[in-house]
N, C-alpha and C positions, 0 to 999 in steps of 0.2 A: 710751715708752708711747703718744705720739702717733703714732708710726710703726705700732705694732701696731694702733691704732684705725683708721688709714687702711688698713692692709692688710685688716682685717675688713670694712670698708666696701667696698673694692674686690671682695672675695670676695661680698659680698651683692649687689652690682651684677651681678656675673658670673651668680650663680644666678637673678637677676630676669630677665636677659636670656635665660637658657636657657629658662626658664618661658615667656617671651613668645615665643620661637622655636617652642616646643611648641604653643602656643596658634595660632600664626599657621600651622603646618603640618598640624595635626590638623583634620579636617574633620567636620561633623555629617552629618546626613541629607542626602542629594543630592537635587536638583531633578528633575523629571520626566524620564523617559529620552528624550524628544524633545529635550531641552536639549543644545545642541552640546558646551558646555564637559563636561557630565556624560558624554556619549558618548565624547568624547576622553579623559576620565579612566579610563573603564572600558576603553578600547581600549589605554592604556598602563600599566595597573595591574601587569602582570606585569614591566614594566622600571623601574618607579619606584625611586628611590633611597630608603633607609630612614634617614631622619634621626635618628629616636629612638635607634636602636641606636648610630649614629655618635656622638651627643651623648653618650650614657652612657659609652661606652668612652673618648672623648676627654677628657671632663671627669674621669673617674677616673685617666686617665694624667696629666693636667695636676697634680692635687691631689697625687698621689703625688710627682711631681718637685718641686712647689712646697715640699714639706718639707725637700727637700735644698739647692735652690737654689744650686749650686756656682759659678755665674758672679759671685757677689757677692765671691768671692776673687781675682778677676782685675782687672788695672788695664785702661785703655782700649786700649792697644796689644795687650795678650793677647786682649781680647774681639775686636777687630778681625781679628786673625789667626786666631783660633778659627773665625769666621764664614766666612772665605775659605777655610779649610782644608776646611770642611764643603762649601762650594759646589764646591770641587774634588773632593770625593768624589762629589757629585751628577753632575759632569761625566764622571767616570771610570765611574761606574755607568751613565750614558746610552751611553758608548762601547761598554761590555761588552754591553749590551742589544742594541745596534745590530750588533755582530758575531755575536751569537748568532742574531739575526733573519735576517740575510743569509745565514747558513750554511744555516738551514732553508729559505730560498726559492731557494737555489743549485741549478742543475741539474748541477753538477760535484761535488758532494758527496753521496755515496751513503748516509753514515751520520752525520748531523748530530749525533746524541747523542754519539757518540765523538769527532767532530771538535771539538765545544765543551765538552768535560768540563772542561778547564782554566778556561774563561772562566766557565763556570757555578759552578764551586767558588769562583772568585775573587768572582764577583758575590754569591753567598750571603754569604761572609765580609764584604764590603764592605757589604751591606744590613744585616747584624747590628751593625755599627759605626756606622752611620748611625742605626739606631734609638736609640742611646744619645745621639751627638753631636748628633743633629737637635734634641732637647728643649733642649739648652743654647743652640744657634744661634737657636732660635725665641724664648727668653727674652731673649738679648742684642738681637736685632733689635727685639723689642717695646719694651725699655727704651730703645734709641737713638731710634725713632720718637716715644716718649713725650717725651723731652728735646726733641726737635725741635717737637713739637706744643706744648709749653709755651712755648717761644720765639715761637710764632705767637699766643699769647694764650689757649690752652686750659688747663684745669686749674683745681682749686679746692684751696687749701692744698697746693700742689705735687703733687697727685694728679689723673691724666687720668681723667676719667668720661665713658663707661665705660672700664675699663682696656684698654690695647692688648693683644690676645691673639690669636695665630694659629698655625696648626699646618700642617706640610707633609704632605699626605695625598692619596691617589688622588681626584680630583675627579669629581663627577658629570658627565654630559653634560646638555647643556640642549636641550630640545624648543621650538621656536618655531613657532607657527601664525600664518599671516596670510591674510586674503582674498585671492583672485587679483586682484580688480578694484581694490585699493587696498593700499598698503604700511602696514599697521597691525598691531601685536602684539596679537592677540585671546586668545592662550593660551600660556603658558609651563609647563613641567615638568621638573624635575630628573629625570634618569634614571641608571640604574646606571653606575658607573665602569667604564673599560676597554673601551667599545665599540670595534669596529674599523669601518673605512671601510665594509666591507661590511654590518656591522650597522647603521650609520647609513643607508645607502642603502635597506636593507630596511624600517626603520621608516618612512622618508619615503614610500616607494612604498606600503606598506600604508595608511598614513594618507590619502594623496592618492587612493588607490583608494576608500577609505570615504566621503572628503569631497571630491568632485570640485571643489567651488568654493574649496577651501583650498590654500594653499602650505604646505609643511612643511619645516623645516630642524632638523638635529640637530647641535650643534657642541660642541667643548670649550671649556672656559672656564679663564681665568686664576686666578680665586678666587671665593669665595662668601661672602656675608656672614652665615653662620650665626655662633654664638659658642661657642669661639673661631673666628675666620675661617678658612675653608678655603683653603689656599694650594698652588698648583701648583708641584711641585718644579722648580726652575730653577737653573742655574749662575750666573745674571746677577745681581749684587749690586744693579745699577741697577733691574731689574725687581723683584726681591723687594722691596726697601725702598720702592718706589713702590705695589706692590699691598698691602702691609701698610697702609700709610696710607689707601689708597683704600678698602679694606674697613672700616676703623675709621670712616671718615667717613659709611659706611652705617649702622654701630653708632650714631654720634652723632646722625644725623638721624631714626633711629626714634623718638625722644622729640619730633619736631616733626611737623606735618602733611606735610611733603614725604616724610618716611620712613614715617610711619605709613600713609600713603595711596599707598604706592609703586605698587600695582597698579590704582589707580583708572582711570588713563587713560595713554595713550602720551605725552602731554605731561608728566605727573607723572613718569613714568619717565625721561624723557630729561633733564628738569630735575635729577633726582636723580643720574643717572649722570654728567651732564657736571659737576655740582658735586664729586662725589667724584673724578673725574678730574683736575680742576683742583688739587684739595687734595692727591691723591696725587703729581701731577708735583712740586709744590712741595716736600711733605715728603721725598719720595724724594731730590730732587736735594740737599736740604739735608743729608740724612743721609750722602750720599757726600762732600759738601764738609766737612762736620764731622769725620767718622770714618775715611773710607777713602781720601781723596786721596793720602796718603803712600805708598800701596801701588799707586798707578797710574801708568805712563808716559804716559798719555794726558791731555790737558786735558779737564775737564768743564765744559761750558757752564752759566752761570747760568741760572735759570728764565726762560723767555721764552714764556709760554702763549698770548700774544695774537697776535702777527704774527711772520711770518719776517723776518729781517734782509734787506737788500738783497743781501748777498753770498750768503746761503743760498738766496734766490729765484733769483739767477742759477745757482748751482750746480745747483739741482734741474732746471733746463732742460736741463742737459747729459746727464741720464740718466732712465729711465724713472720717472716720478713717480706711485707707486701712489695716493696720496691724490687728486692731481688728476685722474687717469684714472678713479677711483672716483666722484668728485664729478660729472664729466661723465656717467658711466654712469647714476647716480641720477637726474640731472636729465632726461635722456632718457626713462628708464623712466617717471618720473612724468607727464612729457608725454603719453607714449603711453597710459597708463592713464587720465588724464583724457579722452582722446578715446575710451575704451571699446576701444581696441585691445590687448586683453589677450594674444591669441595673439602679436601682433607683438611686444609687449614681452618676453615670454617667450622668443621667438627671438632677439631682440636681445641679452638677458642671456646666453644660452648663447654666442652669438658672442664676447661680451666676456669671458666666463670663459675661453674659449680663448685669447683675446688676453692675458689676465693670465697664463695658464699658459705661454705662449711667452716671456714676460718674466720667468720664474723664480718667480711667485707660484702655488702649487699650490692653486688654489681648486677644491674638489671640487664645489661647488654654488653657483649665483648665482641666487637667485630673491626674490620679495617677501619670504619670511619672513627671508632673509638679511639684507635691508635693514632690515625691522622690528627686528631684534636689534642689528646694528652701527650702525645710524643713531641709536641711543639714547646712543651714546658720541660726543658732538659738540664735545669739547674742541678739535677741529682739523677742518678741512674734509675731506671724505671722503664716506663712505657716508651721511652725513645729508643730502646734497645742498643744497637751497635752504632747509631747514629753519631757520627765524629764531631757534630756541631756542638753538642753540650760540652765535651772536653775542652774543644778549641776556645769557647767562650769563657770557659772556668780559667783556662790558662791566661786569657786577655785580662781577666778580672785580677789574677794573681800578681801579673806584671804591671798593673796599674797602681800609681801612687796614691790616687784618691778616686772615689766613686766619679767625680765629675770627669777626671781624666779618661776613666773607663768608658762611659757613655759617649764623650767626644770621640774616643778612638773608634768605637762601634758605629756611630751615627753615619760615617759615609760609607760603611761596609754593607753590602747587600748579598754576597755570596760566601760561601766557606771557602773557596778559593782565595778571594781577596782577604780574608781573615788570616787564612794560613800563611800567606806571602807577608802580611803585616807582622806576624808573630816571627817569623824567620829573620826580619830585618834587624 
């Protein structure tokens, strides 16, 4: 009876979060037409992602599946194997899609439809199977992450609130706008899923032509804290377990000022994303250690979110270090912008983009808006440059006795000054 009551409470929280997400996404009367954000909204309306439709369809699918709940009949070994089998299906689907795409772009294949008929049939059959197995894999992963979160101090009466819930789905792309003269996210909007690189370039160029003083960047994302969390399809158990916990951290923080005022400022956003990143890294690694280590031939490092070990630092010097090079780039760009050398900074970023590409990192675009987005994820040095928020949040993590204490400490804090004052106490 107590379990039924907890489940009903969990469903109530889920519905409340859904309503909250609708309130956050639905806008009222717009500001005057000369307002930049209003004009950006008008310019991107045709490509905006429809969250209301997505939420209704996803909640209906989750509720229908919840009545069956087949994973409750599996033991831990069967659960882990089921998830790994599903991720193998994801990898196979990605390979089939790649074969089809390469055939359509090949100059040697005159009839790609006929040439890929077998792959397309196999992919359609596989996708039908994944529709069924994906729901079970999502439920198992959510329960595994919940167990780990309880070990980190979260939960009331053995129930994680809000309940951990995520779904593999085509993700929206994200538009980020920054002023050219300073790196700062002043506007973000989720756009429709499935954009090509050409689509992304077109959107960016259109907006930069309309707003010559702005820098635009359209990017794919790994997850989004709608409810249930939107998860990118991936074959990596390390990545999937991390991102589920990361997005749950956003759900948890929405009941605190740090989450509720996420869009208030760049500082608040960076504090929030860095806190979620650290929590996700910890929980994701714990999921692997607890449930999946017997199925791997490789060792899994214990969490070490604060510093590189001496061995790792030395090893990183022997090859191209993306984070170190990106850190150098960001610091240089910030310096040029502080000196009002906007065009020089942009030319430098393009040179560095080509340098990253020659070293195997296919960066399509590197500009102020790129740094405004990626710099908000400051759990490790890199695109955040010399921003002091990342080190301060990592220090708060190191001072916390449990992950729950860490998030409860960060929850009321929305500025770097407030965090630094707390650390000094």
